[in-house]
N, C-alpha and C positions, 0 to 999 in steps of 0.2 A: 740108743744108750745115752744116758744123761751125761752132758759134758763135764759135770762136776766129778763124776766117777773117773773120767779120763785124767782130769787135773789132779785128783787124789793120787792116782797111781804114779804119775810123773813126779809129783812132789815127794813121794816115799822113796822112789829110786834116787832122786837127786839129793835128798837129805840123808838117806841111809838109815832112816829111823821113823817109826810111826809117830813117836812123840814130837819130833822136830817138824815132820810134815803136818801134823795136826795144828801145831802152833802157827806155822806159815799160812795155813788155810783158815785159821780161826775156827777150828772144829774141835770136837773131843777126840781123844786117842781111840776110844771104842768105836765111834762112828767111822773114823778113817780106816780102822782095821776091818770093820764089817764091809765097807765098800770094796776093799781089795778081795776079801773072801768071796763076796757075791760076784765080783768080776771074774775071778778064777773059776767059780762054779758055772758061770754063764759060758765061758770059753772052753771049759773042760781041760784046762792045762794049768800047771803050777807056774806062776809068774815070778814069785819071790821065794828066796831061801831065807828062812828066819832063824836067828840064833838069840841067845840071851842078850847079846850086846849090840848086834847090828842086823840089818836087812840088806840083802843084795839081790839083784836080778838074776834069774836063771837065764839060760841061753835063749829060750823062747821070750822070756820077759825082757831081755835086752833088746831083741829085735822089735818087740811090740813097743817098747819105750821109744826107740828111734822113729818108728812110724807115727806114733801119737804126737811126739815132739813136733814133727813137721806139720801134722794136721792142726794142732793147736796154734802153731805159729801162723799158718794160713788164716785160721779163723780170727786171730787177733789182728792180722793185717787187713782183713775184710772189715772188721769192726771199726778199725782206725780210719780207713778210707771213708766209710759212711759217716763217722763222726765229723771228719773234716768237711764233707759235703754239707752236713748239718749246720756248720758254722760259716761256710762260705757260699755265696749265691752262685751256683752252678747248675747245669743240667737243662731240662726242657720245661717250659712254662706255657700252658695253653690258655689263651684268653678269647672270649667271644664278646663282641661289642656292636652297637648299631653302626650302620654304614656311614651316614653323613656326620654324626656326632664324632666319630673317630677321625674322619678326614679333616673336619673343620675345627675341632676343639681338642681332641685327645692326642693327635699326632705329635705335637711338640714334646709332651710328657713321655710318650713311648720312645721317641728318639733319644731323649735324655737318659732313659732307663737303659737302652741298648748301649749307649756310650759309656755309662758308669759301670755296667755289669756285662762286659763282653763274653763272659763264660756262660751266660744264660742264652739258650736258643729260644727266642720268643716266637710263638706261633699265634697268629691273630686270625680268627674266623669272624668276618664281618657278616652280620645278620641282624636285621631289625626285629626278628621274631624272638620268642622266648624259648631258650634251649634248656634241656635238662642237664645240669652241670655234672651230676654224679654219673648218670647213665652214659653220657657222651664224652666223659673223660676230661672235662674242662677243670682247670685249677681255679679260675676266677672269671667273672663276667662283669660288664658294665651294663646296668639296667636302668632304663628310663621309665618314669611313671611310679605308681604306687606299688610297693612290694606286697606280695600276697603269701609267699611261702615262708612261714615262720621258722622252718627248720634250718634255714640258711643264715649265715652271719653277714652283716653288711656294714659298710662305712659310707657315710654321706659325702657326696661330692658337690661341687658347685652346680646348681641347677640353672635353668634358663627361663627367661620371660617367654610368654606365649602370646601370639597375636592371631586375631581373626582378620584375614586379608583377602583382597580381590584385586584384579587388574582394573584400572580406570575405565577401560572400554566396556567391561562387563557391567560395572555399576551404571554406566551411561545407558546401556541397553536395558538392564533389568531393574534398575532402581536400587536404592541403598536401604538396607534394613535399619530400623530405628530401635528395636528391642530384640532380645533373643528369640521371642516367640515368632518374630517376622521371618526367621530363617526357614520356616516351613514353606514359604512361597519362593524359595531360591534353589538354585542348583548347588548342591553341597558336594565338595571334594573331601572324602573321608579317609583318614589314615586308620587302617583296620587293626593296627597293633595297640591302639588305645584300649586299656583294660575295661573300660566302662561300656563297652558295646557301642551302639549307635546313638550316642549322646555326647554333648560337649558341656564341659563344666564352667560354671560362672560363680564367682564369689558373691555371697549375699551376707555381709557382716562376717560372722564366724562360721556360717554355714555354706556348703557348696550345693548349688542348684544345678542339676543336670538337664539340659535342654535336649529333648529328643529331636533327632534329625533324620531325614530321609535322603541318603546319598544318591546323587546322580552319577557319581564315579567314586570308586574305592580302590585302594592299593595298600600293600604292606610295606611300601618304601616311601620315605619322605621326599626324596629327590623327584620322584615321579609326580607326587602331589604338588610339589612346588612348581615344577615345569608346566603342569596343567593349569595351575592358577595364573602364572605369568602369561600363558597363551589365551587367557580370558574365558575359560570354560566354567568358572564358578568361584565359590567362596571356600577358603581353606582355613584350617586351624593348624598353625605352624610355629615351631620354636624360633626365637629371635636369631640364634646362630645360623639358621638356614636362610633367613630372608633380610638380614640387616642391610646388605647391599642394595637389594630391591626397594626397601623402604627409603633408603637415601636417594636413590635415582628416581623414585616415583613409579617404577614398574609395577609395584604393589602398593596399595594404600590400606591403612587400618580400617576395619569395619567394626561397629559397635564399640568404639573407643571409650565411651563413658562407662562401660560395664567392665568390672575388674575380673581378670582371669587368673586363676591360681598358677603359681610357678610350676614348671615341669621339674620334678625332683629327679636327681641322678644318684646312683649308688654303685659302689664296688661290692659285689656279692661273691661269696665263696663258701664252699660246703664244709670246710674243716678249719677250726681254730687251733686245736690241740695238735702238736707235732707238725705244724706247718713247715714246709721246707724253707731254707734260708732264701731261696729265690723268690718264693711267694711273699715272705715277710718283707723282703726288700721292695718288691713291686707294690705291695699295699702301702707301705710307708711313703714311697716316692710319689705315687699317684695321688694319694690322699693329701699330701703336702702341696703338690703342684695345683691340685684342683680343689683346694679347701673352700668350703662355702663362704 
């Protein structure tokens, strides 16, 4: 049954008049009267006693009015509770983000969000892979690299410089490549979540040249690639936030430094913009501000 029919019946009983009820509801008198007649036909019982001057509930109508009044009150309370949630960041928010980036870069912003919005239960799933936000129930994701799914909405975050690096002892044993093409003669440690397959990008003016590589070791986690490079097993393509301490200490040294590498872009990605929850809106605004490019 349409809730508007229930509201019409309650209004007629409370106003004692079809005309007054119609004015209250912003309807015509004829439509209000028809709704009540249809309701009585549906239930098979007379709900109202009509006279030329007034309308009053029958015994069945009075009982029905009391029940509807409670039902409509509960509905309004439910609507109000949801409206309040829409205005105040509360509830559950599920995020997926890369492992190392979260630990080394994103964590302070997550801590601030939890401090400012204690009524939001933030669930973080750390994964270097690419998850299906809609199918897996994620509200938002932090994604590194080039975005390919145009159906998602995105906000740009501060990216990271990228370096090609190796341990000094590896270069002492195997020699130092002088051009990107020289990588074909070296042991390559490859991060498989790069979306361009088995190639590394180099900037050539405004163009990006992808140098094909043949990995000697591959993994889907940046920490493992990093550790393997530090242990002297090959040359790796890694973001600066992961290796800045090693560059400072000399545990890793830049390779092919004269060649420019494109920045690793980072984005906040989310499937819905319309009717986003207050928790998601607050998260997007805080993280985008904290991590602005």
